N, C-alpha and C positions, 0 to 999 in steps of 0.2 A: 343312287341311294341303296342302302342295305336291304336285303330281303326281309328283314325284320319289319313288321308293318308299322305302320301308322302311328306315328307319334312324331314329334319334331326331332331333328337331328341332335338337338341339345339334350334330349331326354335319355337318361341312362337307367336301365333296369338291371340291377345287379343282384344275383341270387346267390346267397352264401349259405352253404350247408356244412361249413367246416366247424366242428365242435371246439369248445374252449380247450379241450384236451390237447389240441394241436399246439396251443401256446404254452403248455406246461413244460417246465424244465425236466428233462428225463433223468432217471437215476434216483429219484426221491423215494426211498423205501417207505418213509413215514407216510407220504401222500398215498402211495399204493395201498398201504395197510388201512388207512382211513377210508379209502374208496371201497376196498373190499368189505369193510364192515357196514357200509351204507346199504340200506334195503334197496332193492331194484325199483326204479321208478317206472310207472306204467308208460308205455310208448304207444301212441295212436298208430294203428296199422295203416299202411299206405292204401290198402284196399278194404272196403267194407261191403260185404255182400248182403243185400236185403232179401233177395230171392234168386236162387240159382235159375238160370235160363234153361228151359227144356226144348226150346225151338231149335230147328236145324240151322245153325248159324255158321257152319263150317264150309264156306264158299270154296269151291274147287277152281282150279285153273279153267276147266271147261265151262263152269258156270260164269266165270268172269268174261271169257271169250264170247259167250252167248248173252251177255247182259243187255244187248239191244233188243232181244226177243223176250226178255223178262218183263212181264206186265205188272208185277207186284213190287219189285224191290228197286232200291237205289244202291247198287253194289259198289260203285267206284266214285271217286271224287267228282268226275264229270259225267256220272251215270254210266258211261261207256268209255272204253279206252281212247276214243277219239275226242273226249272232252266236250262233246256237243251240247250237253245239258238239254237235250231234247227228249221228251217223254212220249211214248205211244198212247198214253191214256187219253180217253175222250169223254168220260162220264161228266166231267165239268167242261162245259162248252160256252159258246158265246150267248146262247139262249138262256142259260140258267146260272151263269157265274154271278149275277147280281144277287142270288140267293145264298151265296157262300157265307157260312157263319162259323164263329169260333167254337171249337169243340173243347179244347183245354189249353191251359198255359202251363208250360214247364218252367219252374224256377230252378236254375242250376246252382244258385247260392254264391256264384262268383260274379260280382258286380264290376263289369268292365266291358269294353267293346268286344262283341262276339263276331268272329269272322269265319267260323268253321262251317263247312258243308256237312250236314248230318249224313250218315250212312245208315241205310235201312235194309236189314236182312231178316226175312221171315217174321215180320211184325215187331222186330226189335230195332230201336233207333240208338245208334252210337254217336256220341258227340264229344268234342274236345273243347272245353272252356278255357279262358285265359289261365296262364300258369300251368298249362298242360294237364289240367284236371279232366280225366276221361270218365264219362258216365254212360250207362246203358239204361234205356227206358222202354216201356211198352209204347210202341209207335202210334197206337190208337187212343190209349187212355192217359198217357203221360206218367204212369206209375214207375217209380225208380226201381231198377233191378240191382245195380251195383255202382260203386263210385271208387275211382282211383285218384289219390291225391299224392303226387310224388314229392319227395324232398329234393329240391333242385340244387345242383351244385353251382359253382361260380362260373359266370361268363361275362364278357364285356359287351354283350349285345346292346345295340344303340337305341332301339326304337319302340319298345313296349312288350307286354307279356302275351300278346296275341298268338294264337296258333290257328292254322287254317283247316285243321281236322285230322282225322285218323284214316287208316286203311284197315279193311277187314277181309281176312282170307285164311284158309287152312285151320279154322277154329281159333284164330288169334285176332287180336286187335293191336295194330301197330301205331305207335305214336313217336314222332321225332321231336325231342324235347329241346327247350331253350338252353339247357346246359350241355348239349352235344351228345347226349345219350339217345339211342333208339331203343325203345322198350316194347316187348311183346307181352300182351296180357291174354290170359285165357278168356275167350269170348263169352263163356257161360258164367264165369264167376268174377272176372276182373283181376284174378291173382296173377302176379308177375311170372311169366314163363321163362323169359330171359332178358338180359339187359346188356347192351353192347359195351365193349371195353374201349374207352376213349383213346387210350394209348395206341390201339390197333386200328382205329377207324377215323381219327381226327388228326390232321397235320399239326405240327408244332409251329408256334406256341398255341396250344389248344384253347386257351381262354378267349382268343379272338373269334372263335367260331361258335355258331349257334344254329339251331333249326327252328323255322317257323312254318314251313310248308307241311301240307298233308302228304304223307308218303304215298307212293304208287306201289302196287304189287303186281308182279308179272313173272310167270314161269319159275316159281319157287324163290323169287327174289323180292326184297324190299328195297325200293329205289328212293333215295333222298338227295336233296341238294342243300348247300349251306347258305347261311346268312353271314354278314360281316364284312361287306365291301368298304366300310368306312375305317377299316383297320388294315394293317399290312398283311393281308391274307391272299391266298391263291384259291379262287373259287373252285368248286367241284360238284359233280354229280357222281354218286357211288351206289353200288348194289351190295346189299348184305344178304346172306343166306337166311331165308325166312325160318328155318328150323333152329338155327344156332346163333344168329347175329354176327357171324364171322364175315369179314370183308371178302367179296367175290372179285370186284373190279372197281377202279376209280378213274373217272375222266375229269381232267382239269379244264376249267373254262377260261384259262389264259394259255395262249399258244407258246410252247417252248421252242427253242431254236431248231430242233430236229423234227418239228411238226409242221403241217401246212399252216401258213400264217405266222410262223415263228419269226419272220423277218419284219414283223409289224410292231415290234417292241424294241426300244433302245436299251442297250446294255443288259442288265439283269432285272429290269423293271417287271418283267413277266412273272417273276417269283413272288411279287407282292402286289399284283395288279388288280386285286378285287374280283369283280365279275361274279357276284353271288347269284343265286337262283331263287327267285321269289316263290315260285308256284309249281304245282304238281305236273310232271311231264305227261304228255300224251304217248300212246304206244300204237304203232302200226304193226300188228302181229304178222300180217301177210308178208311184209317186206323186212321184218326183223329190225325195225327202227324204233328208237326212243327219241322224242322231240320235245324240246323245252326252249324257254327264252331266258336270256341272261341280263344281268344288271350292269351298272356303270364300272368303269375302271377306277383305280385308286392312284393318287388322290382325285377327288371329283372334279374340281375346277382349275387345278394347276397341272398342266400337261408337259411342262418342260423336262420333267424327270422320266417321262414315258412317251417319248416321241414316236410317231407312227400311228397306224390305224388301230392298234391294240386289239387284234383278234383274240378271242371270240366274244368280246364284250358287246353289249347292246345288240344282240343277234338272236335270230332263230337258229337253233343248232340241232342237227340230227346225228345221233351216234348209233352204232351197231349194238343191239341188245345183248348179244352173246358175250362180247368182250369189252364193251365200252369204248371202242375206237371211233374216231371221227369219220363220219360219212360226208357231211357238208355243213356249211354255215352261210347264213345271209345276214350281213351286218346292216342295221338300220341307221346308226349314227357312228361313223368312223371317228376315232379320237375324240370321244365325248368329253366336252368341257362344261356341260350344262345340266348334268344329272338326268339325261333322257333315257332312263332304264327301259327295258322291255319286261315289265313286272307281271303281266297277266298270263294265264295258261295258254299254250298253243292249242288250237282247235283243228282237227283233221276232218276233211269232207271231200267228196267227189261231186263235181258239177259239170254240166254241159256248157261248152262255149258256144259262140255264135254259129259255128260250123257243125255243131252236134257232137263234137268230140268230148269224151269223158276225161276230165282233168283231175288227177289226184293232187289235192291241194292241202296246204297247211296255212294257218293265218294266226296273227297275233295283233292285238290292239294295245299299244303302250303309251308311255307318257308323252311321246311326240305328238299324238293326236291324229294319227292315220292308222288304218288297218293295212298291214303288209300281208299280201297273199302270195305264196310261193308254191312252186311245184315241189311236193314233199319228197319226191324221189331224187331230185337234182339240186334243190335249193334255189333254182332260178326264179327271179321275181316275175310274177304275172301281173299284179296290180298293186299300186300304192293308192289307197282309196282317197277320196275327197276328205279333207280334214273334218272331223266330227266335233271339234272345239275351235275356239279362236286361236289363230296363229299370227303372231306379229311378223312383219317383214324382216325385222332385225333380231329375230329370235336366236340367230347364230352369231351374234357379236361375240368376239373373244373376250371373256371376262377379265377385268382388271380391277385396280383399286378405285375406279370410278364406277359407281353402281349404275346399272342400266335395267330398265323395266321390260318385262316381256310376258306374254301369254304364249303357250302354257308354261306354268311354273313347276315347282318341285312336286306338286300333287298331280300333275298331268293336265290335259290328256286323260287317259284312263290310268288309274293307279294299279291296284292289284285285282280289281273286280273281274271275275270270270265272265266271259261272253257266252252267248248261245248261238248255235247254228240250227236252222230249221231246214231239213231236206225238202219239205213241202213248199216253202216259199223261196228257197235258195237265197236266203238272206242271213247275214251275220249281224247279231244284235249286241251292241256294246254301250256301256255307260261312259259318261264324260264329265270333266271338271273344267269350268272356266274360272280361273283364279290367277291373278297376276302376282308376280314376285319380282323383287329387286335383287340382282345378282352382283356379287363382288368376288374378286379373287386376290390372293396375295402369294408371294413366293413361299414355297414350302420345301423344307430341307429333304434331301433324299434319305429314305429309310436305311438305317444301318442295323443289320441283324444283331440282336443281343443288346442293343442300346435301348434304354427305357423310352417309351413314348408317352406323351401327355394327351389324353383325350383322343378324339377321332381325327383321322388324317384326311380332311376334306379340302384344304387349301382354299377356303373361301366361305361365303355365306349366301343364304337366300332368305329374304325377308318378305312376308306377305304385305301387299300394298293396301292402302286405304280403300275399302269397298265402295265408298261413296264416289271416289274418282275412278276406280277400276272395278266395275261390277263383278259380282261373284254369283254364279249360277251353275246349273248342271244340264246335261243332255242325255237322252236315250235315243240311239240312232239305229235305223235299219239300213244296212248296206248291201246292195246287190253284188254278190261275189263275182258275177260274170262281167260286170262293168266297173266295179269300184265306186259306183255312184250312190249317194244317199237317197233312198226312196221315201222315207219319212223320218221326222225327228221330233221328239217330245222335249219341251223346254221345262225344266224344273226350277223352282225358286232358289234352290240350294244345290251344291255339288252332289253328284250321284256316285255313291260307292256301294259295293255289296255283291252284285251279280245278277244274272238274268236266267230265267227258265222259260222254255217254250214247250208247247205240247202239240199233239196231233190234231187237236180241235182248233188249231191256229189261235191259241191264247198265249200271251206272254205275261209273266209275273215278274215284278221288280219292286224294290222298296225305295223309300226316299228319306232324306235326312230330317224332313219335317214330321216324320212319324207315320206317313201314309204307306200302306201296303196296297199295291195297285195291280189290276189286271187290264191288259190292253188287247185289242185286236191286232194280231201279229202282221196281218196283211195291210192294214190301213193306219195303225197307230192310234186309233180311237180308244180313249180310256172308257172301259166298260164297268168298272167297279173299283172301289177303294174303301179301306177302313183305316182310321187313324189309331195307332197303338200307343200314342202318348209319349213316345220317345223314338229316336232315330232308328230306321230299319235299314241297316247297312250290312246285311248278311245274305249269302246266296240262298234262294228258296229251292225247295225240292218237292217232288210229288211222288206218291206211291200208293199201293192198295193194301188193305188189311181186310180179310174176309169179304172181298168184293167191293169194299167202299174205297173210293179215291179220296186221299188226303193231300193237303198242301201244307208244308211247314216252313217257317221262316223265323230267324232270330230277330228280336226287337230288344236291343241292349244298348242303344246309343251308338254314336259314330266317333271313332278316333279322328282327330284333326278337325273337330267341329267347334273348338274353342273360338269364341269371337264371332262365329257365324250364326249361332242360335241366339237370337236377341232376347228371348225371355229367360233371364237368368234365374228365375224362380224355379225352373224345371231342373231336374237332375240331368247330369250329362250322360250317365251310364245306368244300365239296369242288368237283368240276368234272365230275360224271358226268351223262350222259344214258343211261338204261337202255332197251334195246329188247327187247320180249317177243314171243313167238309160241307157238302150239301145236307140240308135237313133230311133225316131218314124217316120214311113213313112208318 
């Protein structure tokens, strides 16, 4: 499935910013005179500044490298370059978490499923709402500082207007937009500093490509990966110069004939083989590596036109940060015919094995329903964990025109939800979805460059099965990284999306589709606290400090892909809330 999130494959969100002037017949002097005589119409600015930010929000490379020691901020998508989503804060602990109370609710004004991780720098919270609307708030009071509302150009992105967030560094806020632009905003005012040139940064045909991930920032670069695996695209991760938006390097996520793995594609299918990148890469600065996970090949369910294993699809991939060349890859599903993407962020950690050796590891929990733990220097598989969701014995039946049913389905496993790793417990915590789908496939013509295509090139269908016959629920699992075994598992009444946060007080925070925001004991899985926010909580939570007070923030805006699962149809499907919590202050 494409890296664009959450929405059915039949959903198309098309963003058209082409003015009617493009349809006018050129050369009409009369029309030109009439237009010249018209008074200028007011145009709403893309950025509205309510209050210029005076805080020190210009995070440097050194500050980002030392983010693990920063007790106040949440500087990067995964808090640190390793994507662990582990916080050293301990003011909120097992003994007082039941006193956690709501401080304020931010209303972004954009009613749709909210999937972005807030970034917090020196008391300022930066968020990206659907349709790439970027906003800056006071992280303690929720007061709006500025708002950026882009005019989005056209793209053929398949699956919804969600974005997973922004990156903040060098005094700028970086957003990778649905229309293929990467934009840098002044972090203090929200004004546009630069906007990438699509012709120089997006392969042709450009309208098949989009961005939904939160960018990564590292060593003066803005690193992004594309959506669009349901179209004849060739996936990529690329680095832009953070000062100018110019292309520095690009790595393609399908292997060409002259690359390692190039013999795993038949004919020229690698040129249009999909393999988009759903989520923000991790960075290993010590070893100069960028690590990420890749999506399905194209077409999804029909593989006759792309015979072979199809490297580097459905893989954990490591590339060299300096030039974007391949270091290694570990493929989870060779020649994927079932849409078993690797959609969640790669997480880096070191752990001790049974002999006391320190193992440099990388892990990812994808739609397949296992956590794959590999050596991050070599890519060698260490553990394939126990399944954290239901897996049918016949889940790898070759799709045909005769539908077959299977767990996990198109939603996973784990969909896009970022996991967390706690160095205190040496456990990897991931969400899961138990939802069965019926799969079919049909012959799909080989793509011919320049020939018009109709719709998405998936070569089949997946249909959700009746929940009375095939139960639907969710899981939250704690997996011992030294063994790959599940230590505890929480069963939710509905699928779990959004993401996990752990802290040094051995707390774990996560949201549920039923509206609950929960705190668990990370060691035992016991639920210690919950509050129902009235709508699905399917957003990664974060924690930070402002003036010595620890806060926890989470989006409560409903859950994409919840249609038919929420039985109370009187409730709204989506909202626009970010809830901020803290302990009562004396």
